N, C-alpha and C positions, 0 to 999 in steps of 0.2 A: 330449423333454419328461419331467418339468417342468424349466424353467430356474430355477436358484437362484443368486443373487448374494450372496456373503458380504462384508459391508462392515466394515472396521475404521476408522471415522471418515471415510475419504476420500469415501465415497459417501453418508454419512448426510444430507448437505445439498447443495443446489445441483445435483443431477443429476435429469434428467427421463426417466423410463422409464414411459410411459403404460400399458404392459401389466401393470405390477405389480398383483397381486391380493391378495397376502398379505405382511404385515410381521411379522417375528418379532423381538421385543425380547428380547435375551439379555444385557443389561447394565443397570446402574443409570444413570438419567439424572436429574440434579437441576437442569439449566438449562432454564427454561421456554421460552426462545427455541429452544434446540436440540431440545427435545422436539417442539414444534410443527413445526419444520422436518423432523424425521424422520417425523412423521405425514404431512406434506405429500408425501412420496414416493408415498403411495398415493392422493392426491386428484386426480391428473392424469386428465383425461377421456380415454377411448379409444373411438372409434366402431368398430362392426362387430367387436368383440373376440370375441364368441362365435359370431356368424354374421352375415350381411348384415342390417342394421337391428337387431341385438341388441347394444346398446352396454354399456359398463361403467357400472354404476349403484351399485356398492358395492365395498368391499374389506375384508379381514379383518385384525385385529391379534391376534397371539398374543404375550401379554406374560408372560414367565417371571420378571420381576423386580419386579412390582407397581408399575410406573411409572404405569399408568393410574389406579390408586387414589390414588397419591401426588398427582398433579396434579388429580384429581377432588375432592380434599379442600380445595382452595383454600389450600394451605399457602404461606406467604410464602417465596419462594425468592430466593437471592442468585446473580446471574449470575456464573459463574466467569470470572476474567480469563484472557486468552490469554497463555501463557508467552512471554517474549521468545525470538526465534530466537538462534542462536549468533552470527550477524553483528551483531544488535542489541545483545547483551550486550557484545561486543567494542567496538563503537562507543561505548557509554555508559562503559565502563571507561576507554577512551582519553581521553574528555572529562574524566573524573574525574582521570586521571593528569596531564593538562595543568594542571588546576586546582590539584592538590596540588603540582606542581613550581613553579607560579607563586607559591604561598603560601610555599614554602620558599626561593624564589629560587635554585634549584640545578639543575644539569645542563641547561644550555641546549641542548646537542646533542640529548639525548633529547626535550626539549620540542619542538624544531624538527622532528625526524624524525616525531614523533607527529602534530604539526599538519599536516605535508605529507601523511602517510598519510590522515588524515581529510579534508583538503581534496580530495585526489584522488578519494576515494569520492563526495563531494558533487558535484564537478565532472562526474562521470560519471552523475549522476542526470538522465535525459532528461525534459524537460517534455512530450514526446509521450506519456508514460505517464500514464494518467488517475489513478493513485494519487499520482504526484508532483505533478501539475499544481496541486492545491489548495494546495500548500506552495511555490508559485512564488517568493514574496518571500524567505523564508529560504534557499531553494535558491540563488537568484541572489546573495543577499548573501554566503553562505559559499562560493560558487564563486569569489569573488575572494580570492586568497590573503592580501592585505593585511589582511583582516578577521579573520585568525587571529592577528595579532601580539599583540593583547591581548583577552582574553575577559572580559566582565563577567559578573556572576551571572545576569543575564537571558539573555545569550548561551548560557551553559552549559545553562540550563534549556530554552531553545528547541532547542538541538542535541539534547539527550537526549530531549525529549518529542515533537518534531516531525520531526526528520530521521533519528534513529537507526534507525527501522524501515523507511525508504523503500527501494525497490529501486534498485540501481545496476548499471550495465553492467560495473563493475569487481568481478567476483566471483571468489573463490578457492575451488577445489573440494577442497582438501586438509583434510578435517575433522579428522584427527588433529593436523595442524599448528596449526589454529585452536584446538583444545582445549588444546594445550600453551601457546599464546599466552595463553589465558584464565587458565590457572593462574599463569603468570609475572606477568601484569598484576595479579592479585589479591595476589600476594606483594609486588610493588612498592608497591602502595597500602598494604599492611599496614606496610611500613617507613616510608613517608612520613606516614601518618596515625595510626600506632600502633594499628591495628585488631587485634582478636583473630583468631585463626585462622592466624597465621603458622606456628606449629609444625606444624600439620596439613598446610599447603601444602608446607612444607619437607620433611616426610617423604615426601609424594607425589612431589615432584621428585627426591628422592634415590633413591626406588624406580625411577623411570624411568632415572636415570643408571646405577644398578646393573644394570638389565636391558640397557641399551645396552653396558655394559662386557663382558657375556657374549657379545656379537655382534661380537667383534673381528675375525672373519674377513671381515666386510663392509668393503671398502675405504673407503667414505664414513664409516663409523663409526670405523674404525681411525685415520683422519686426525685425528679430534677426540678421540682417546683421552686425551691429557694433561688436557684440560678435563674430560672425563667422569670420570676417576679423581679429580680434585680435588673435584668436586662430590659425591662419595660420602663425603668426609671432613668431620668436624665443624669442622676448622680453616678450611676454605673458607667455611663458613657463619657463623663467629664474627663476622666484621666485614663481612658481605656488604652490598653497596650496590645501589641500583637500576640503576646502570650495569653492574655485574657480572652481574646477572640479565638485563639487556637483551642483553649480549654472548652469554650462554648461550642465550637464546631464539633469537637469529638463527642461531647455529651449529648448534643441535640440532633446531629445529622441523621440518625436513624429514626428519630421521632417525627420528622417533618412529614413522612408519608402517612402518618396517622391523622393528619388534619383533614377535615371535611373538604372535598373538592368544591370549588366555586361553581354554583349552578347558574348557567346563563339562560335567559329566556329564548324560546324558539321563535324566530321571526319568519313569517310566511309571506311570500311574494307572489304576485300574479301579473307578470309582464307579458305583453303580446309582441311576438317577434315580427319585425318588419324586414323583409328580404328585398334587396334590389334585384335588378336584372343581372343574370350571370354574364360574365365577360371571359373571353379567352385570354390566356397569358402564356407567352412563349418563354418558358423557364429554361435556361441553359443547363439542362439535366445531364449530369455526368455519371458514369457508373459509380455506384456507391457500394462499398463493401468494407472489409476489414482493413484497418491501417496496419502497418508492419509490426508495431509493438503489440497490438491486440492479437494479430496472427501468431506471434511468438508465444504469447501467454496462453492462448487457446491451444496451440500445438503442444506446449509443455504439459499442460494439464491432461491432455488426451494421452500423451505418451507415458506419463507416469501412472495413469490408470490402466493402460493396456501394454504393460511392459512384457507381456508374454509373446509379443511379436518377435520372430527369430532375428530380424535385423536389429531391432532395439536391444535384444539380449546381447548380441555380439558387441554392439557399441558400449553397452554398460560394462561388459566383462573384458574389454580391451582385446577382443578377437578380431582378426582381419575380416573386413566385409568384402563381398563380391559384387559384380554388376547386377546380379539378380537381387541382392539385398538393396542396392540403390534403387532399382525399379520399384521394389515394395515400399521403400521410404517415400519415393516420389508420389505414389498413389495415395499414401496416408496424408502427406502434406497437401496435395491438391484438394483432398476432401476437406481438410481443415481450412484451406484458403478459399473455399467455395469456388473452386475451379479458376481462381485468379492466377494465371500463369506468371504475371509480373511479380507477384509476391515470391513465388518459387525461384524465379531468376534472381531476384534481389537477395534471397537467402543464400543461393549458390555464390553470388559475387562477393558478398560481404564476409562469408565464412570460409570460402575456398572449397566449397562442395557441400552437398546435402548431408553427407556423413558427419562432417565436422560441425555443421549447423545443428544437427540433432544431438550430437555428443555434447555440445556446449549447453544445450537446453537441459539435458537429463543428467549430466555428469557421469563419472565412473563409479562403479561399486567400490567401496573402501578396500575390500579384500583384493580387488583387481589392481587398484592403485598401489597397494602395499606390495603385491607380488611383483609389479613392474619395477619397483624401486628396492627390491629385496637385497640385491647385491651391495647396495650402499648401506642398508640397515644392518646387514649381517657382517659388515666389514669389522673385524676385531680391532683394527687400528683407527677406526673412526673416532673423532673427538666429539665432545658434547655439542659443540656449535654445529658440527657437520650433521649429526643426527637430528638436531633441532631443525636445521635448514631442510633436510630431506623430508621430515615430517610435515613441514609447512607446504612443501610441494605436493605431498600426498593429500593434504587437506584441500589444497587448491584444485587438484585434479578431481577429487570427490565431488566438489560443488560445481566446477566449471568444465570438466571433461577434457580440456586440452590446455596446454601451457606453451609459451614461447620463451626463447632465450632472453628476449628483451624484458619480459616481466620480472625476471630474476634480479633486475637492477632497480626495481621499484619497491615501495612498501607493499606488504610487510616484510619482504625478504631482506631489505636493507636494515631492518631492525637488528638482524643477526649478523649480516655481512654488509656494512655501510657502502662499500665500493663494489659490491657484487660478489659472485662465487669465488673470484680470484683471492679474496681476503682469507678464505678458509680452506680452499681445495688446491691441490697441486694441478699442474697443467694437464697431466695424464687423466686425473679424475674429472676435470672439466670437460675434456674430450669425451670421456665415457658418459658423463651426464648429458652432454649435448646429443650424443648418439641415442641414448635412451629416450629423451624427449621427442626426437624426430620419429623414433620407432612407434611411440604411443600415438603420435599424430597420424602417421602413415597407415596405422591399422583402421583408421576411420575414412581412408581414401581407397576406393577400388583401384586395382592396378590397371593402367591405361592399356597394356597389352591384352589383359583379360577382356576389357571393354571392346576392343577391336575384334577379338576372337568371337565374342558373343554376338 
């Protein structure tokens, strides 16, 4: 003792250490959201912290950068945007490259290779990931390679704004190679779009080529020496094309990591701190905890890892739940909400009950969804369109747990039945389908009479 945790952003938000008694602010914070999240590291309750029955009732904030006064003054703040990751930047630049090549109607090989690369990344975005799942429709669309043949303006906007930042199972770990890719892509776009900055990029790429030329004792580098030496000359750059740059990128990207890292001198400082007199600050501290979206994500992760709970099993298997099951679910959710009753009430209100809330988070088992719709799947008179429509319902139930009649009149169902189920089903079948959808929903709601009896 004492235990001290020094955080550089990673633990500023989202980590719960109830024993924290002192927060030391040693950097400027100008994001109101981040500030309250950082304050929230100290608001976690901790029983018996000092001794039996002596619980944590306060925490201290030592602010060396005047953040408390800044936010106490009710100054209008602008939330800082999160910078794109390297993979996100590369995805967006490749979408821009396809667009630029389409406009120029040139280098079809490069266009095809770039489209294949992006398609492979999207095809490896798994819908089991809760970050990917809300973007299911564009992910499924661009997982089909034929949709990359021609990209409309709306397609490129959707790719850059909705898919570029999503996690994919196809990840490359060679950061130096990806940074070289980024540099080459920007240079290619400068050529195609006439953007400024080409000379700066050209100088940087020539510097890399010159550095590689000095490492001729490495066999992999020596093998590419004719290309490397050409790239250090002005003649090679005089009529350079996007194709030439693409060839250079492919040949050199994995060699960049072999360059010696730049060694920077260590600078030693010896400053003497000058502290003023402490002042009290009345901060309008409000209870800080999970917001609703973080609560949902945290709960989903917990439930998927602890699906052995009886109530959870019933919801996954489309079995009717009881008031006892609801009590079990409420205990689980309160624990995930850190006893924030308002979050539980919000979940009930927005979903129509805790059972429906949990079902929507974890979905139905595929076999349970298939069993529920079996009378439609096994109908010998069913048409191809009807079977496709029912399979889409099963897919939706697997991922989202519940479905409403209104959703059947929206995409993707309208891809099969543009005006809704009436396009392909008889009136009797629609009534049968409506009954089945309500039954699936009601299985996630405990009977009111049972609740009163309990």
